[in-house]
C-alpha positions as CSV (number, residue, x, y, z in Angstrom):
1,M,3.5,20.3,41.5
2,T,2.3,17.2,39.8
3,S,0.0,17.1,36.8
4,T,-2.8,14.6,36.4
5,P,-2.5,12.5,33.2
6,T,-5.4,13.1,30.8
7,K,-7.1,10.4,28.8
8,D,-7.2,10.4,25.1
9,S,-10.7,11.4,24.2
10,V,-12.6,11.5,21.0
11,K,-14.3,14.6,22.2
12,G,-11.2,16.2,23.6
13,N,-10.3,19.7,22.3
14,K,-6.5,19.1,22.9
15,K,-5.4,16.0,21.1
16,D,-2.4,14.9,19.1
17,K,-3.4,14.8,15.4
18,R,-0.8,12.1,14.7
19,L,-2.2,10.0,17.5
20,S,-5.7,10.5,16.0
21,T,-4.6,9.4,12.6
22,Q,-2.8,6.3,13.9
23,L,-5.7,5.5,16.2
24,Y,-8.2,5.1,13.3
25,S,-5.8,3.5,10.8
26,K,-6.3,-0.3,10.6
27,I,-2.7,-0.9,9.8
28,S,-0.4,-1.5,12.8
29,E,2.9,-2.0,11.1
30,I,4.5,-3.0,7.8
31,R,7.3,-5.6,7.8
32,D,8.5,-8.7,6.0
33,D,6.7,-7.7,2.8
34,A,3.3,-7.6,4.6
35,A,0.9,-5.0,6.1
36,I,-0.1,-6.2,9.6
37,L,-3.5,-5.1,10.8
38,K,-4.4,-4.3,14.4
39,N,-6.7,-7.3,14.5
40,G,-3.7,-9.5,13.7
41,G,-4.5,-10.1,10.0
42,L,-2.0,-9.8,7.2
43,R,-2.3,-8.2,3.8
44,M,0.1,-8.7,0.9
45,V,-0.1,-6.8,-2.4
46,L,0.7,-7.9,-6.0
47,K,1.3,-5.3,-8.7
48,T,0.2,-6.6,-12.1
49,S,0.5,-5.4,-15.7
50,S,-2.5,-4.9,-18.0
51,I,-3.6,-6.4,-21.3
52,N,-5.3,-4.4,-24.1
53,L,-7.8,-6.9,-25.5
54,N,-8.6,-4.6,-28.4
55,L,-5.2,-5.3,-29.9
56,K,-5.7,-9.0,-29.8
57,S,-7.5,-11.3,-32.2
58,E,-10.9,-12.8,-31.2
59,Q,-9.2,-16.2,-30.6
60,E,-6.6,-14.6,-28.3
61,Q,-9.3,-12.6,-26.5
62,N,-11.3,-15.8,-25.8
63,A,-8.2,-17.5,-24.5
64,V,-7.4,-14.7,-22.0
65,I,-11.0,-14.5,-20.8
66,Y,-11.2,-18.3,-20.4
67,S,-7.9,-18.3,-18.4
68,Y,-9.2,-15.5,-16.2
69,Q,-12.5,-17.3,-15.6
70,N,-10.6,-20.5,-14.6
71,F,-8.4,-18.4,-12.2
72,L,-11.5,-16.9,-10.4
73,N,-13.2,-20.2,-10.1
74,S,-10.1,-21.8,-8.6
75,L,-9.9,-19.3,-5.7
76,E,-11.0,-20.5,-2.3
77,F,-10.5,-17.2,-0.6
78,P,-11.4,-13.6,-1.3
79,I,-9.1,-11.1,-3.1
80,Q,-9.4,-7.4,-3.8
81,I,-8.6,-5.8,-7.2
82,V,-7.6,-2.2,-7.1
83,I,-7.1,0.2,-10.0
84,R,-5.2,3.3,-8.9
85,S,-5.0,6.4,-11.0
86,K,-2.2,8.8,-10.2
87,K,-0.4,11.7,-11.8
88,L,2.5,10.5,-14.0
89,D,5.8,10.9,-12.2
90,L,8.7,11.4,-14.6
91,E,11.2,12.8,-12.1
92,Q,13.5,9.8,-12.2
93,Y,13.3,9.8,-16.0
94,I,14.3,13.5,-16.1
95,E,17.2,13.0,-13.7
96,K,18.5,10.2,-15.9
97,L,18.3,12.5,-19.0
98,K,20.2,15.2,-17.1
99,K,23.1,12.8,-16.3
100,I,23.1,11.8,-20.0
101,G,23.2,15.5,-21.1
102,V,26.1,16.4,-18.7
103,K,28.1,13.5,-20.1
104,Q,27.3,14.4,-23.8
105,T,30.5,15.5,-25.6
106,N,28.7,16.8,-28.7
107,P,27.6,20.4,-28.0
108,L,24.6,20.2,-30.4
109,L,23.3,16.9,-28.9
110,Q,23.8,18.3,-25.4
111,K,21.7,21.4,-26.3
112,Q,19.0,19.2,-27.8
113,T,19.0,17.0,-24.7
114,F,18.5,19.9,-22.3
115,E,15.8,21.4,-24.5
116,Y,14.0,18.1,-24.5
117,I,14.3,17.9,-20.7
118,E,12.8,21.4,-20.4
119,Y,10.0,20.4,-22.8
120,V,9.1,17.3,-20.8
121,S,9.3,19.2,-17.5
122,R,6.9,21.9,-18.7
123,L,4.5,19.3,-20.2
124,V,4.3,17.4,-16.9
125,E,3.9,20.6,-14.9
126,Y,1.0,22.1,-16.9
127,A,-0.8,18.9,-18.1
128,D,-2.4,16.4,-15.8
129,I,-1.0,13.2,-17.4
130,M,-2.4,10.2,-15.5
131,E,-1.3,6.6,-15.3
132,K,-3.2,3.6,-14.1
133,Q,-1.7,1.0,-11.8
134,F,-3.2,-2.4,-11.0
135,Y,-3.0,-4.2,-7.7
136,V,-4.3,-7.4,-6.2
137,I,-4.6,-7.4,-2.4
138,I,-4.5,-10.8,-0.7
139,P,-5.9,-11.1,2.8
140,Q,-5.2,-13.6,5.6
141,D,-7.1,-13.1,8.8
142,P,-6.5,-14.9,12.1
143,I,-8.5,-18.1,12.8
144,G,-12.0,-17.3,13.8
145,E,-11.7,-13.6,12.8
146,E,-14.0,-14.1,9.8
147,R,-16.8,-15.5,12.1
148,R,-17.0,-12.4,14.2
149,S,-20.5,-10.9,14.8
150,F,-21.5,-7.7,13.1
151,I,-21.9,-6.0,16.5
152,K,-18.3,-6.8,17.6
153,S,-17.0,-5.5,14.3
154,F,-19.0,-2.3,14.6
155,I,-17.8,-1.7,18.1
156,E,-14.1,-2.2,17.1
157,S,-14.6,0.2,14.2
158,I,-15.8,2.9,16.7
159,F,-13.0,2.2,19.3
160,P,-10.0,1.0,17.2
161,G,-7.5,1.6,19.9
162,D,-4.4,-0.7,20.2
163,N,-3.0,-2.2,23.4
164,L,-0.2,-4.4,24.6
165,A,-2.3,-7.6,24.6
166,K,-3.2,-7.2,20.9
167,I,0.5,-6.5,20.0
168,K,1.7,-9.7,21.8
169,Q,-1.1,-11.7,20.1
170,R,-0.1,-10.3,16.6
171,H,3.6,-11.3,17.2
172,A,2.6,-14.8,18.3
173,Q,0.4,-15.4,15.2
174,F,2.6,-13.7,12.6
175,A,4.7,-16.7,11.6
176,E,1.8,-19.0,11.0
177,L,-0.3,-16.4,9.2
178,K,2.7,-15.4,7.0
179,K,3.1,-19.0,5.9
180,R,-0.6,-19.3,5.0
181,I,-0.7,-16.0,3.1
182,T,2.5,-16.9,1.2
183,Q,0.7,-19.9,-0.2
184,R,-2.2,-17.7,-1.2
185,V,0.2,-15.3,-2.9
186,N,1.7,-18.1,-4.9
187,T,-1.7,-19.4,-6.0
188,V,-2.8,-15.9,-7.2
189,R,0.5,-15.2,-8.9
190,A,0.4,-18.4,-10.9
191,G,-3.2,-17.8,-11.9
192,L,-2.6,-14.3,-13.1
193,E,0.5,-15.3,-15.0
194,S,-1.5,-18.0,-16.8
195,C,-3.6,-15.1,-18.1
196,G,-0.5,-13.5,-19.7
197,L,0.0,-10.9,-16.9
198,Q,3.3,-9.9,-15.3
199,V,3.0,-10.1,-11.5
200,Q,5.4,-8.6,-8.9
201,P,4.8,-8.8,-5.1
202,L,5.5,-5.6,-3.3
203,G,8.3,-5.5,-0.8
204,T,8.3,-3.7,2.6
205,Q,9.6,-0.4,1.2
206,E,7.3,-0.5,-1.8
207,L,4.3,-1.1,0.5
208,I,5.3,1.8,2.7
209,E,5.6,4.0,-0.4
210,L,2.2,2.8,-1.7
211,Y,0.3,3.6,1.5
212,Y,2.3,6.8,2.1
213,E,1.3,8.1,-1.4
214,T,-2.3,6.8,-0.9
215,Y,-2.8,8.6,2.4
216,N,-0.7,11.7,1.3
217,P,-1.4,12.3,-2.4
218,L,-0.3,16.0,-2.3
219,T,2.6,15.8,0.1
220,S,4.1,12.7,-1.6
221,R,4.7,14.8,-4.8
222,S,7.3,17.0,-3.0
223,Q,8.5,14.6,-0.4
224,R,9.4,11.3,-2.0
225,F,11.3,8.2,-0.9
226,E,14.5,7.6,-2.9
227,P,14.8,4.0,-4.3
228,E,18.2,3.5,-2.5
229,Q,17.2,5.2,0.7
230,E,17.1,3.2,3.8
231,L,14.0,4.0,5.8
232,A,14.7,4.7,9.4
233,L,11.2,4.5,11.0
234,E,10.6,5.7,14.5
235,Q,9.0,3.0,16.7
236,D,6.6,4.0,19.4
237,E,7.3,2.6,22.9
238,V,4.9,-0.2,23.9
239,P,2.7,1.3,26.6
240,E,2.6,-0.5,29.9
241,T,-1.1,0.0,30.2
242,P,-3.7,0.1,27.4
243,I,-4.6,3.5,26.0
244,S,-8.2,4.2,27.1
245,V,-10.6,6.1,24.9
246,E,-13.7,7.8,26.3
247,A,-16.9,7.1,24.5
248,P,-18.9,10.2,23.4
249,K,-21.6,11.0,26.0
250,A,-25.1,11.2,24.7
């Protein structure tokens, strides 16, 4: 007895939730320190420090503002600045203190260390201590992608399915786009550093962790990536035929 394959439908009652999530995510994969979109575009992320202008003199404030103004005026491509607020994570700090406490030979200092660990753990547990992180997202879209019509962009947002042809096209364009976006990253990094900021490009694992925590804010608190952990990601098999999606009937 053979079963007839069913199409993935937006209206279907039985559908894989993981497939639905992946279907509507614009990110196809993350590799070589870049997020690759389904349209073939690349995104690289810079993590930057912050400056408290209130602690600087008026002369220093004007110098920072002037440098930032020159940086923005020198850009020939768009960038996105993101300020992310998240609950302060002190787990690694607490684990480091535990190792110090275990190795402590003085009984009094060891007791005080573990009392301090308990105090910090309770403080983080009952108080919502937030921290702000600053990111600059640098885009590089395929040639001609920015000149798409609004109707085409709207249709692709409704039916964002991926297929073999798109995958092959992304792989063919990747090397050239990576070269171009690297030049943009260097330009932005030099401009921000001239303002007195510390800039660090995010690597592959850091990008995975960032997007994982962004899309899973609650789950990521209990299921974290260890810094030294090697990520073994499951790769989906490339389908021989494109996945078809039924449009909702009126």
